[in-house]
Phi, psi and omega in degrees: 000152175292159180308142171287127180268114184248121171263109169273125186244132171202171192215346187230165183302303181308321178298313186295319179299320183276342180267335181303317179294322183295320177292317178300320183294313181300324183287344176289334181259064184302326183297325186256327178234140172249096182268116173251153180235131179241128183239139172278332190055045175308313165248118191284285190301311182299332176284322179298321179310306185298315183302314185291323183299316182262013176054055181243122174247113184291138172292334179222134177232104182287334176048054189277346195296132176225153181298136178059031186291144178266172178302313179306314182296312182298327186289308183303312182289326174292314177306312181298315177298318187285330179299321182293312181299324179287324173300321184280314183275332179049064175294156181277338177211141167258125175251128182237172183223132164065244195212021186271171174306311185305322181295317179292321184295318179299317174297322183292319177296322177295317175307313182302326185261008180059031179259136179301150181237124168255136184245107173284141185062054173270153168098359175286144178205145167252345179089347179248111191295346184253006180217112349281156186247127003271001195302319190294318174287334175295316177303308189294318182292321176302318180298323180293338181267343189277152171255340180225125188242114176271093180280134181280332180224174174295322182296317178304312176305309181305318176295323176294313180300321175299337183268357173102010181280125180312136188294327187285358177258003178246141182216123188268122186248347202081169180255137194287354180284339178279336171297314183297324179287322180300337182265358185244321186281128170223137179295341181256014181299129178256130178276143172257346171306128179308318180290308187294330179287347180237010182287137176279104180276008171280345177275162175278116182268118171268119173256136193235129162232142180208116175211355192308134183300313184289353176265358184300143173099227186297323179300321179292329176298321185297316187290318180289321173296336174286323175291326184289324183290321179300314179296320173305317188278336186228081181298336181278358185270141166249139182244122180248126185229094169293103194281125175300142183288348179300127185297330180305328183268312187303310187299324175290323175300312181295324178298315187271321194245341183299128184088353177286116177310131170083008169257107193250106176270112184234163180294159183301144180260154169297163178304313182300296179299338179291306187285341172287326167303313180304317180295342177256004181270160177270329183204145184248128166242127187205153167248014174290156167272313182302322179300331181295329176270327187281309184305308180302328172297336178260008178070033176248123175302144182239135169247114178274119183276058184207162182276332184217155177226146169277359182238066186291338181306320182284335178291313181289333171285346176085012180273333180233161181224123174287123181231006179066206186240008182279135182312316187295311183302317185288318176303311173310307179296318180292322177303313181304313181285335178280332186264319192254108183293328182290319177296321178296317182285333174299320170287316186291331186257001177296157187283129172282117186271017192258346178159167184237019175088359186246018188289318179302320176295330174291318178297319180292322178294322190281325176294328178289325175293313180306317182262015170087013181279341180210167186266352177209148174289161175284162185298154175277164186288137171232147188302137179293157179291160175298139178099359181292136178288140178291157180301132174080005180239032180108000000 
């Protein structure tokens, strides 16, 4: 039989990071799979960084990003562009990832052309359609349109089963972000950024990211005020904050934190230096989703600056802690980890529930089964045993 044509579609940096290992894995099996890539470039610069790092050259680049674009504009431009790609290529499967507008629109375009959809990182839920916004509904709508659901964990699988997805259409893989980390984090990595190349990593480094839409405004002020207070209380600590380019975030960050000694407001980092910085940090404060999976794989405790998370496995495992956005709660939680070594080690040494670096291989194995190249899928992912060494930590 001719190779199965798989069209991988993504548009943002997080999607690209998590889909790159899958694309690379499928391209290894040229006799079985013809893997094409279409990017919407919903995020232009940040996406291009990852494409270069993983040496991926898209067959289609819709380049839809515009200054100040709305969700409606992203949706319309992506849908129009992707329908044209599908009409030209007529793939056997469209592969999407996660929870972005590109994810949902690609699944919708495939549905309109009656093309099967495979959803990588399926089944994450908070139960609140506005948190995270719009990601929670993007995931749910994509699930309704998907034919194969690659769930990263057993809990994600259970979420899908509760929603009525047939068990035979769900396959537990682990998270592909661990695959990407294993390919990127190196003990001998040398930073080229002027600040990072001179940063004293013998000090305790707190790495911060904050960009979530529902945290815009007063929650951001609370978060940044907490960072200032933490630095005032712990002078030996260094805070590194790659600040998102969005003025709604950057203006408040500079108002509250610019000029504070030991607080380094830097430009957003490419993926490679970012994860190597995370590997050498002491603690991570974030409202991101993906960092809740990545940092525990590196043995780094995470304080999540959100009220709810679609990744409860890490909370239950003890690798992350939900602290919300109030200044007092953030300072209290950070202080505990800076002062109490036992509390710190309890989080740092907890088992990461998200993967073993073989998720992409499992996805390829399941697709071989799905398209009739073999009689049974490979074994599903199960959480590693306690004591498993974090990525890059031995």
